[in-house]
C-alpha positions, 0 to 999 in steps of 0.5 A, a space after each residue: 513182509 513175505 517179499 522182504 523176508 524172501 529178498 533178505 534171505 536170498 542176500 544172506 545166501 549170496 553173501 555166504 556163497 561169495 566165499 564158498 563157491 563164487 570166489 571171495 569178493 568180500 560181499 560177506 563182510 558186514 559193511 558190504 552185506 549190510 549195505 546190500 540189505 539197506 538197498 533192498 529195504 530202501 534205507 542205505 544210510 541205516 545199512 551203512 551205519 549198522 554195517 560200519 559198526 559191525 565191521 569194526 567189531 568183526 575185524 580180526 575174527 577169522 576161522 583158524 583150522 577147525 575153530 569157527 568164529 562167530 557168524 557175522 554174515 547171519 548176524 549182520 543181515 538180520 540185525 540190519 534188517 531189524 534196525 531198518 524195519 523197526 527203526 532202531 539205532 545201530 547200537 540197538 542192532 548190535 544187541 541183536 547181531 551178537 546173539 544171532 552171530 553166536 547162534 550162527 556159529 553153533 549152527 555152523 558147527 552142526 552143519 560141518 559135522 553133517 558135511 564131514 559125513 558127506 565127505 566120507 560118502 564122497 570118498 566111498 563113491 570115488 572108490 566105487 568109480 562113481 565120480 558124478 555122485 561124489 561131485 554132487 555130494 560136494 557141489 550140490 548137497 554142500 551148497 544146498 545145506 549151507 544155503 538153507 542154513 542161512 536162508 531159513 533163519 533169516 526168513 523166519 526172523 524177518 517174517 515172524 519176528 520184526 514186531 516182537 523185536 521192536 516191542 522188545 527193544 522199546 522195553 529195554 531199560 535205559 541203564 542197559 541201553 547205556 551199557 550196550 552203547 558203551 560196549 558198541 564203542 569198546 568192541 570196535 577197539 577190541 576188533 582193531 586189537 585182534 587185527 593188530 595182534 596178527 599184523 603188528 611187527 617191529 617193521 610196521 609199528 612205526 606206521 601205527 605210531 605215525 597214523 596215531 600222531 597224525 590223527 591226534 595232532 594233525 586235526 585230520 578227518 578219517 578221510 584225510 588220514 586215509 588219503 595220507 596213508 594211500 599216498 605214503 603206501 604209493 611212495 613206499 611201494 612204487 617210487 622208492 623201489 624205482 629210485 633204488 633200482 636206478 641208483 643200483 644200475 648207475 653204480 653198476 654202470 660206473 663199475 663197468 666203465 672203470 673195468 673198460 678203462 683198466 682193459 684199455 690201459 692193459 
């Protein structure tokens, strides 16, 4: 169990560093990081199932200014590991992910308070001409504290808590399990609603309605609708602009020919 806890802890650190130090390759998304946990623990299918559920739920959750959203990286990693190690369902993993994500949010707020003090220390070092010290505050200590924030809770939860959580899940009453199952179906819709609230406009609402009616009356699967959307996006962004460009150049050529004829008559 020590080795598994160590690997999962390192995965959580890698997912965190993806958006803070290594660029942004979306490894921090629940679907991706849960799949990585599934690969590490030998159950890719369960990792994908849990990751898909948590990904739908987390859509629309963004950090705006100083407002910190729930930490879905920490919640996804620990919940996926528990679901695989305890052999529970994706719905049961959701009950674990939510409180852990909120806990990660609180830890993140405290950590940001610490990092703000480091920022002042870095400014003081810059004023004194100690540029390497300021760089160490930013690159070394900031990265180290963030890494510990993710590694320590993940390692402790996996190493010490698998059996406890497994016993707790088996003791959950049926009525609560049914309620959580219903919530797992509602939360993805809530995530989509949050996402659409930032993306939807008068120009894009027609595409939302198109996708809805294609799905409702076309009898297509999710894969079929996705392929249809890709083809439509290609036509709108690649084919139609080139067609309009050729038409505009043709009209310009006609106008230039008329001008040449007028000059010849003169």
